[in-house]
VEXTOR-431490 format. One record per residue (C-alpha): x, y, z. Coordinates in steps of 0.25 Angstrom, whole numbers, padded with zeros to 4 digits, always signed. Example, Ala and Ser with C-alpha at 12.3 -4.5 7.8 and 13.67 -1.06 7.14 Angstrom:
<batis>
+0049-0018+0031
+0055-0004+0029
</batis>
This chain:
<batis>
+0219-0195+0237
+0229-0199+0247
+0227-0186+0253
+0212-0188+0256
+0214-0202+0262
+0209-0209+0250
+0216-0216+0239
+0210-0220+0225
+0217-0231+0217
+0213-0240+0205
+0198-0237+0208
+0198-0241+0222
+0195-0231+0234
+0202-0232+0247
+0199-0225+0260
+0213-0224+0266
+0208-0218+0279
+0197-0229+0283
+0206-0240+0278
+0218-0238+0286
+0226-0251+0285
+0216-0259+0277
+0212-0252+0264
+0197-0254+0260
+0195-0255+0245
+0182-0251+0239
+0176-0255+0227
+0181-0250+0213
+0174-0237+0209
+0169-0235+0195
+0178-0225+0186
+0168-0213+0188
+0167-0214+0202
+0182-0215+0203
+0183-0202+0196
+0173-0196+0206
+0180-0201+0217
+0193-0194+0213
+0184-0181+0214
+0179-0186+0227
+0193-0188+0233
+0197-0174+0229
+0185-0168+0235
+0187-0176+0248
+0202-0171+0248
+0198-0156+0247
+0186-0157+0256
+0193-0165+0267
+0202-0152+0269
+0194-0141+0265
+0181-0145+0271
+0187-0152+0283
+0177-0163+0282
+0176-0176+0289
+0183-0186+0279
+0172-0197+0282
+0160-0189+0279
+0166-0182+0267
+0169-0196+0261
+0155-0200+0264
+0149-0188+0259
+0156-0187+0246
+0153-0201+0242
+0138-0199+0244
+0131-0202+0230
+0125-0188+0230
+0138-0181+0233
+0145-0189+0223
+0135-0185+0212
+0138-0171+0215
+0152-0173+0214
+0151-0180+0201
+0142-0169+0195
+0153-0159+0199
+0164-0167+0192
+0156-0170+0179
+0146-0160+0177
+0151-0148+0169
+0141-0138+0176
+0144-0142+0190
+0156-0133+0193
+0157-0134+0209
+0156-0144+0219
+0153-0139+0234
+0157-0148+0246
+0152-0142+0260
+0154-0147+0275
+0145-0142+0285
+0147-0145+0300
+0135-0147+0309
+0135-0148+0324
+0128-0159+0330
+0115-0154+0336
+0116-0164+0348
+0125-0174+0355
+0117-0185+0349
+0124-0193+0338
+0118-0192+0325
+0111-0204+0318
+0117-0212+0307
+0107-0206+0298
+0111-0192+0302
+0125-0195+0300
+0123-0200+0286
+0115-0188+0282
+0125-0177+0288
+0138-0184+0287
+0147-0188+0298
+0147-0181+0312
+0160-0178+0320
+0160-0176+0335
+0156-0161+0333
+0149-0159+0320
+0143-0166+0307
+0149-0163+0294
+0140-0162+0282
+0147-0162+0268
+0139-0158+0255
+0142-0158+0241
+0136-0148+0231
+0137-0144+0217
+0133-0129+0220
+0142-0119+0228
+0132-0114+0240
+0134-0107+0252
+0133-0116+0264
+0134-0106+0275
+0144-0103+0286
+0145-0117+0292
+0149-0125+0280
+0162-0128+0273
+0162-0128+0258
+0171-0132+0247
+0168-0129+0232
+0175-0137+0221
+0174-0130+0207
+0178-0136+0194
+0188-0128+0186
+0182-0122+0173
+0191-0131+0164
+0185-0143+0171
+0170-0143+0169
+0171-0158+0173
+0181-0164+0182
+0191-0174+0176
+0192-0185+0187
+0198-0196+0179
+0211-0203+0183
+0218-0201+0169
+0232-0196+0170
+0229-0183+0163
+0217-0179+0171
+0218-0167+0179
+0217-0168+0195
+0204-0163+0201
+0212-0152+0209
+0215-0145+0195
+0199-0147+0191
+0193-0141+0203
+0194-0129+0212
+0191-0129+0227
+0186-0118+0235
+0181-0116+0249
+0168-0109+0249
+0163-0111+0264
+0168-0112+0278
+0163-0113+0291
+0162-0098+0298
+0153-0086+0299
+0161-0079+0288
+0157-0090+0278
+0150-0082+0268
+0151-0081+0254
+0156-0066+0255
+0167-0069+0264
+0171-0082+0256
+0171-0075+0242
+0179-0063+0248
+0189-0072+0254
+0192-0079+0241
+0192-0066+0233
+0201-0059+0243
+0211-0070+0246
+0210-0079+0233
+0206-0073+0221
+0210-0058+0222
+0225-0063+0226
+0224-0073+0215
+0222-0062+0204
+0232-0053+0210
+0242-0064+0209
+0239-0068+0196
+0240-0053+0191
+0254-0053+0197
+0258-0066+0191
+0252-0063+0177
+0255-0049+0176
+0268-0047+0183
+0273-0032+0186
+0282-0027+0175
+0279-0037+0165
+0272-0035+0151
+0260-0043+0156
+0257-0032+0167
+0253-0023+0156
+0242-0034+0151
+0236-0035+0165
+0226-0023+0162
+0220-0030+0149
+0217-0043+0158
+0207-0036+0167
+0214-0042+0179
+0213-0029+0186
+0198-0029+0185
+0198-0043+0191
+0205-0038+0203
+0194-0026+0204
+0183-0036+0203
+0188-0045+0213
+0190-0034+0222
+0175-0029+0219
+0170-0043+0221
+0177-0044+0235
+0171-0030+0239
+0157-0034+0234
+0157-0047+0243
+0162-0040+0255
+0151-0029+0253
+0140-0039+0250
+0145-0047+0263
+0144-0034+0271
+0130-0030+0265
+0125-0043+0272
+0129-0037+0286
+0116-0029+0286
+0104-0037+0286
+0093-0034+0275
+0080-0032+0282
+0068-0037+0275
+0055-0033+0283
+0046-0045+0282
+0031-0041+0278
+0018-0048+0283
+0013-0056+0271
-0002-0051+0273
+0003-0037+0272
+0011-0040+0259
+0000-0046+0253
-0010-0034+0255
+0000-0024+0251
+0003-0033+0238
-0012-0033+0236
-0014-0018+0237
-0003-0015+0228
-0009-0025+0218
-0022-0016+0219
-0014-0003+0217
-0017+0002+0231
-0011+0005+0245
-0013-0005+0256
-0021+0000+0268
-0024-0005+0282
-0038-0009+0278
-0031-0020+0270
-0028-0027+0283
-0041-0026+0290
-0042-0041+0292
-0027-0043+0296
-0028-0031+0307
-0038-0040+0314
-0028-0051+0316
-0019-0048+0328
-0009-0059+0322
-0007-0051+0310
-0004-0039+0318
+0005-0046+0327
+0012-0052+0315
+0015-0037+0310
+0019-0032+0323
+0030-0044+0324
+0034-0041+0310
+0036-0026+0312
+0044-0029+0325
+0053-0038+0317
+0054-0027+0307
+0059-0018+0318
+0069-0027+0322
+0075-0030+0309
+0076-0015+0305
+0082-0012+0318
+0093-0022+0314
+0097-0013+0303
+0094+0001+0308
+0103-0002+0320
+0113-0009+0312
+0127-0004+0313
+0142-0009+0312
+0155-0007+0319
+0163+0001+0311
+0176-0001+0319
+0176-0015+0312
+0175-0020+0298
+0178-0011+0286
+0174+0002+0280
+0167-0006+0269
+0158-0013+0279
+0155+0001+0285
+0151+0007+0272
+0143-0006+0267
+0136-0006+0281
+0130+0007+0280
+0127+0007+0266
+0120-0006+0267
+0113-0002+0280
+0107+0009+0273
+0102+0000+0261
+0096-0009+0272
+0089+0003+0279
+0083+0009+0266
+0078-0005+0262
+0071-0006+0276
+0065+0008+0274
+0060+0004+0260
+0054-0009+0266
+0047-0001+0277
+0041+0008+0267
+0034-0004+0260
+0019-0004+0261
+0019-0018+0268
+0028-0013+0279
+0020+0000+0280
+0007-0007+0281
+0012-0017+0292
+0016-0005+0301
+0002+0002+0297
-0005-0011+0301
+0002-0011+0315
-0001+0004+0317
-0016+0002+0314
-0015-0010+0324
-0009+0000+0335
+0004-0009+0336
+0010+0005+0339
+0022-0001+0346
+0027-0009+0334
+0025+0004+0325
+0033+0012+0335
+0044+0002+0335
+0045+0001+0320
+0045+0016+0318
+0055+0019+0330
+0064+0007+0331
+0068+0004+0318
+0075+0018+0316
+0076+0015+0301
+0076+0030+0296
+0086+0034+0306
+0095+0023+0302
+0093+0026+0287
+0097+0041+0290
+0109+0036+0299
+0114+0026+0289
+0112+0036+0277
+0120+0046+0284
+0131+0036+0286
+0131+0032+0272
+0134+0046+0267
+0148+0042+0271
+0147+0028+0266
+0139+0029+0253
+0149+0029+0242
+0160+0026+0250
+0172+0021+0243
+0176+0009+0252
+0174-0001+0240
+0185+0005+0233
+0195+0003+0245
+0191-0011+0248
+0192-0016+0233
+0205-0008+0230
+0216-0017+0224
+0228-0008+0226
+0234+0002+0236
+0230+0013+0225
+0216+0009+0225
+0215+0009+0240
+0221+0023+0240
+0211+0028+0231
+0200+0021+0238
+0204+0027+0252
+0205+0041+0246
+0191+0040+0241
+0186+0035+0254
+0192+0047+0261
+0186+0057+0251
+0173+0050+0253
+0174+0051+0268
+0178+0066+0267
+0166+0069+0258
+0156+0061+0266
+0160+0066+0280
+0158+0080+0276
+0144+0079+0272
+0133+0081+0283
+0125+0070+0278
+0136+0060+0284
+0132+0055+0297
+0142+0044+0298
+0146+0044+0313
+0159+0051+0316
+0162+0041+0326
+0161+0030+0316
+0169+0037+0306
+0182+0034+0312
+0179+0019+0313
+0175+0020+0298
+0188+0026+0294
+0195+0015+0302
+0187+0005+0294
+0192+0012+0281
+0206+0010+0286
+0204-0005+0288
+0199-0006+0274
+0210+0002+0268
+0219-0007+0277
+0213-0021+0272
+0213-0016+0257
+0227-0012+0258
+0232-0024+0265
+0224-0032+0254
+0231-0025+0243
+0245-0025+0249
+0244-0040+0252
+0240-0043+0237
+0252-0035+0233
+0261-0044+0242
+0269-0032+0246
+0280-0039+0253
+0284-0047+0241
+0283-0035+0231
+0296-0027+0228
+0300-0017+0238
+0298-0005+0228
+0284-0010+0225
+0281-0012+0240
+0286+0002+0244
+0277+0008+0233
+0265+0000+0238
+0268+0006+0253
+0269+0020+0247
+0256+0019+0240
+0250+0014+0253
+0256+0026+0260
+0253+0037+0250
+0240+0032+0245
+0233+0027+0258
+0240+0030+0271
+0243+0044+0268
+0228+0046+0263
+0223+0040+0276
+0232+0049+0284
+0227+0061+0278
+0212+0057+0279
+0214+0053+0294
+0217+0068+0297
+0204+0072+0289
+0195+0060+0296
+0197+0065+0310
+0192+0079+0305
+0180+0073+0297
+0176+0064+0309
+0176+0076+0319
+0167+0084+0309
+0158+0072+0307
+0157+0071+0322
+0154+0086+0324
+0143+0085+0314
+0137+0073+0321
+0138+0080+0334
+0148+0070+0339
+0160+0073+0347
+0170+0063+0340
+0183+0059+0347
+0192+0056+0335
+0202+0045+0339
+0213+0039+0331
+0207+0030+0321
+0213+0016+0320
+0216+0015+0306
+0221+0001+0301
+0228+0006+0289
+0238+0013+0299
+0243-0001+0303
+0244-0005+0289
+0252+0008+0286
+0262+0004+0297
+0263-0010+0292
+0266-0005+0278
+0276+0005+0283
+0283-0006+0291
+0283-0015+0279
+0289-0004+0271
+0300-0002+0281
+0302-0017+0282
+0303-0019+0266
+0312-0007+0265
+0322-0013+0275
+0321-0026+0269
+0323-0021+0255
+0335-0013+0259
+0341-0025+0266
+0338-0034+0253
+0344-0024+0244
+0356-0022+0252
+0359-0037+0254
+0357-0039+0239
+0366-0028+0236
+0377-0031+0246
+0377-0046+0245
+0377-0046+0230
+0390-0037+0229
+0404-0042+0232
+0411-0055+0232
+0407-0069+0228
+0402-0074+0241
+0391-0063+0241
+0381-0071+0232
+0378-0082+0243
+0377-0071+0254
+0367-0063+0245
+0359-0076+0244
+0359-0079+0258
+0356-0065+0263
+0345-0063+0253
+0338-0076+0256
+0338-0073+0271
+0333-0059+0267
+0321-0066+0259
+0318-0075+0271
+0318-0064+0281
+0308-0056+0272
+0299-0069+0270
+0296-0067+0285
+0289-0055+0282
+0282-0059+0269
+0277-0071+0276
+0267-0063+0285
+0256-0054+0281
+0263-0041+0283
+0250-0033+0280
+0243-0040+0292
+0243-0027+0300
+0237-0033+0313
+0248-0043+0313
+0259-0034+0318
+0265-0045+0326
+0267-0053+0314
+0273-0042+0306
+0283-0038+0318
+0287-0053+0319
+0290-0055+0304
+0299-0042+0305
+0306-0047+0317
+0309-0061+0310
+0313-0053+0298
+0323-0045+0306
+0329-0057+0312
+0331-0063+0299
+0338-0050+0294
+0346-0050+0306
+0352-0063+0302
+0354-0058+0288
+0362-0045+0294
+0370-0054+0303
+0375-0062+0291
+0378-0050+0283
+0385-0044+0295
+0394-0056+0297
+0397-0056+0282
+0401-0041+0282
+0410-0042+0294
+0417-0054+0289
+0420-0046+0276
+0425-0034+0284
+0433-0042+0293
+0441-0049+0281
+0442-0036+0274
+0457-0033+0271
+0457-0018+0272
+0447-0005+0273
+0445-0005+0258
+0439-0019+0258
+0431-0015+0270
+0426-0003+0263
+0422-0012+0251
+0414-0022+0261
+0407-0010+0267
+0403-0005+0253
+0397-0018+0250
+0389-0020+0263
+0386-0006+0267
+0372-0006+0262
+0369-0016+0274
+0374-0006+0284
+0359-0001+0285
+0357-0014+0294
+0361-0010+0308
+0366-0024+0312
+0376-0024+0299
+0380-0010+0302
+0383-0013+0316
+0392-0025+0313
+0401-0018+0304
+0402-0005+0312
+0417-0008+0317
+0421-0009+0302
+0414+0004+0299
+0421+0012+0309
+0434+0007+0304
+0432+0010+0290
+0425+0024+0293
+0438+0027+0300
+0446+0023+0288
+0436+0032+0279
+0438+0044+0289
+0453+0043+0288
+0453+0042+0273
+0445+0055+0272
+0454+0062+0281
+0466+0058+0273
+0459+0062+0260
+0457+0076+0266
+0471+0077+0271
+0476+0074+0258
+0467+0084+0251
+0471+0095+0260
+0486+0093+0261
+0489+0088+0246
+0488+0102+0239
+0497+0097+0228
+0487+0086+0223
+0479+0095+0214
+0492+0102+0209
+0499+0089+0205
+0486+0085+0197
+0487+0099+0190
+0501+0097+0186
+0500+0082+0182
+0486+0083+0174
+0487+0098+0170
+0475+0102+0178
+0474+0116+0184
+0475+0119+0198
+0461+0121+0202
+0455+0109+0194
+0466+0100+0200
+0462+0104+0214
+0448+0101+0210
+0451+0087+0205
+0460+0084+0216
+0448+0088+0226
+0439+0079+0218
+0447+0067+0219
+0449+0069+0234
+0433+0071+0234
+0431+0058+0227
+0440+0051+0237
+0432+0057+0248
+0419+0051+0242
+0425+0038+0242
+0428+0039+0257
+0414+0043+0259
+0409+0032+0251
+0416+0022+0260
+0409+0028+0272
+0396+0024+0265
+0402+0010+0263
+0405+0009+0277
+0392+0015+0283
+0382+0011+0273
+0372+0019+0265
+0368+0028+0276
+0382+0032+0280
+0379+0046+0282
+0370+0043+0294
+0381+0037+0302
+0389+0045+0312
+0402+0040+0305
+0396+0043+0292
+0392+0057+0295
+0406+0060+0301
+0413+0056+0288
+0403+0063+0279
+0406+0076+0286
+0421+0074+0284
+0419+0071+0270
+0410+0082+0267
+0420+0092+0274
+0431+0086+0265
+0422+0087+0253
+0421+0102+0255
+0435+0104+0255
+0436+0097+0242
+0426+0107+0236
+0434+0115+0225
+0422+0124+0221
+0428+0136+0229
+0442+0134+0223
+0436+0134+0208
+0428+0146+0211
+0440+0154+0217
+0448+0150+0204
+0437+0155+0195
+0436+0168+0202
+0451+0170+0201
+0451+0167+0186
+0439+0175+0183
+0446+0188+0189
+0449+0199+0179
+0464+0198+0182
+0465+0184+0175
+0466+0189+0161
+0458+0182+0150
+0468+0177+0139
+0470+0186+0127
+0478+0185+0114
+0487+0198+0115
+0500+0192+0110
+0504+0181+0101
+0500+0168+0105
+0514+0162+0102
+0527+0169+0105
+0541+0164+0100
+0552+0167+0110
+0567+0165+0108
+0575+0160+0119
+0590+0160+0116
+0591+0150+0104
+0577+0145+0106
+0563+0149+0103
+0550+0146+0111
+0536+0147+0107
+0528+0153+0119
+0513+0153+0120
+0506+0166+0124
+0496+0162+0135
+0494+0162+0150
+0495+0150+0157
+0484+0154+0168
+0474+0155+0157
+0477+0140+0152
+0476+0136+0166
+0462+0144+0167
+0457+0136+0154
+0461+0122+0160
+0455+0126+0174
+0442+0129+0168
+0442+0117+0159
+0445+0107+0171
+0435+0114+0181
+0424+0113+0171
+0427+0099+0169
+0426+0097+0184
+0412+0103+0184
+0415+0118+0190
+0408+0130+0184
+0417+0140+0178
+0415+0155+0178
+0412+0162+0165
+0424+0172+0166
+0433+0160+0169
+0428+0151+0158
+0428+0163+0148
+0443+0165+0151
+0446+0150+0150
+0438+0149+0136
+0446+0161+0131
+0459+0155+0135
+0455+0142+0128
+0451+0149+0116
+0464+0156+0115
+0472+0144+0119
+0465+0134+0111
+0477+0132+0101
+0486+0130+0112
+0487+0116+0118
+0485+0117+0133
</batis>
């Protein structure tokens, strides 16, 4: 009540604005009136703002007995569900001041206009010059609880308020209803669905059984029906007025089961006023009919739905006119004028209306428009439905344009295609806006953009080539030399914007992942850094989400948002760069620097960060190159490494050489990994990275032991290497002086062969059959001998 400028306390009513310093106390109101006054206060508070009404006049009007009766009925009668309050502004008809009686009747006048406030229990259309607010009781409150009890519900919870009228030429029930559907009810159901049936939960499977999908479909159908009905009203429905005398005579003839004739009007034909009246009426017919037969629309504006509905509805109106002209009343009117030698009227009617030619022309246009699947497009609720509807449209265009019956102008076809592009764009923006693409997960966002590209944009690119040929053929068939210009397709702008959004979100997602990965690893101080950087990144991203990124006409707004985002990111990179340089500066040795680079290398995709640590990169890359050179020299010069390994671990020479080379190769891989740590994920694209990669690849070739293994196997498979055979006793006792020795009868080379094959197999080499056979034979014979 304080918000309104009124206060109610202990049964007294105070006018806070009028009293100023001296409060005027009114009389004590009965309890019932006090309850209604609570409702009055609520209505006043709402209407002051929503109707922008003069406070004095509204206070006076609402307390009039007849209006109080209406308000009381609304509050107490169960069958009264609505209360409508309207305000109309009327400009003064003259500069003279109205009388007191006029002021009492109409309200109170301002310097420019008068305000009339009305209350009603029925919701009615007041026209485009009236503000209207409707108050509806909620279903659970058939009567309003206006008592002052502690447990009573506030009025705001019992009543719903809706604006159903405003001042403007577009104030029609169609525009108003469609606005609420598109901007309130449809988003409301989508939001309810997302909250109630969250993706990935068990409730999502129960969504189909609720019929919520049908509700979405019916809402879209209702919106489409309202839009079509509004467009139908653009073409006037002509009703030819008939002279009442002629109507009566024709009606009488029908009742007598005969045709009306000129002799039925012998008396009337003698009256020149009668004939003049018929002549005037026919002239009016010509004017009215010509309004329709000459009617056309600018296809370069509006939607494809409007173009389709225009020609279909125009054909209905023309055919209805033809049916009217065929009526006996119209025919008799023309016969009477012809009999009276009013030939100029007859000539005007027959030649000027051009009804038949108009019907033929529109019918040819509608060979394309009839059954055109535009409704499926404008009522689509997903990208998949838009894609399917668009393919159906293209199929209809191909089929209709090939037919000789189609007379749709070739020079108009390009404008029609541009209108289809506008409809596709509008519907895509509507669907994508509902999906809140900038707030969804990046993977889902990428899938949506891919669906747009694959299902819509690629289909349109394919059709664009075909449409040029179809337009050219249609023009030739109509005898027109058509100059095919590049069409202005609005969806191309949306395509560019979505591509820009994909690139933007891709870079943002990479930066977000890198920051989360880098700043959540390492020492204890990282947690605070992660929070700070992540928070700054979210703030930067909110700059973009705060604008309508799908407003393709607002290019400046999109570019400004990206620039502001980049400025925020630049600050984040500056902080990270400072942190990185501080860590590198305090590093004790090269190995510690390598560990720091390993942690932060994912950030090196950012040019600013990469440039800041270039000095340290060069130093560490020189270290890596020296290590690789030192490793190569060690491999080439230290020939005894594999020999020593063979003796210490009883490994044959070839296997030892391979194991030694692989240890060197593992060390080389570690050095190359350091190059990646220093230069980042795309290290191979850097000049220094390419150089070190070439050095590493050349060294790696020298470490390949495949040729050595093949040479050894060729030697072992040769016939001069005898297979082990038992041709003498396995054991032989030999006497040496006063001692006896037990000598095992076997060839040491064969034992080496067996060990070599065993190790090479474990190392992953393929053994020749001949070598493996000799090894298996030796293994069989020597199985009793511990080797």
